[in-house]
Residue, then its C-alpha position, 0 to 999 in steps of 0.5 A: m499500499k502507498v499512502i501520501a500526506v499532503n499539507g497545505s498549511p502555510r505553518k511549517n511544524w504546527n498541528t497539521a504537519t505534527l498530525l500528517q507525521k504522526a499518520l506516516e509514522g502509523a502507515k509506516s508501522v504496518g508496511a506502507q510506503a509513505f510520502k509527504l508532500d508539503r505545498r506551502r506557499s507564502y501569504d506575504s505580499 
């Protein structure tokens, strides 16, 4: 099984990133291939 986690939050290491990381660790622990894709973008002008 392959798992892809997509993080679109502009905050680098906040709740969304932490939850996705824990989910990927769980998937890896049962033998899945797990990947994270960060789609961060800046909202500054």
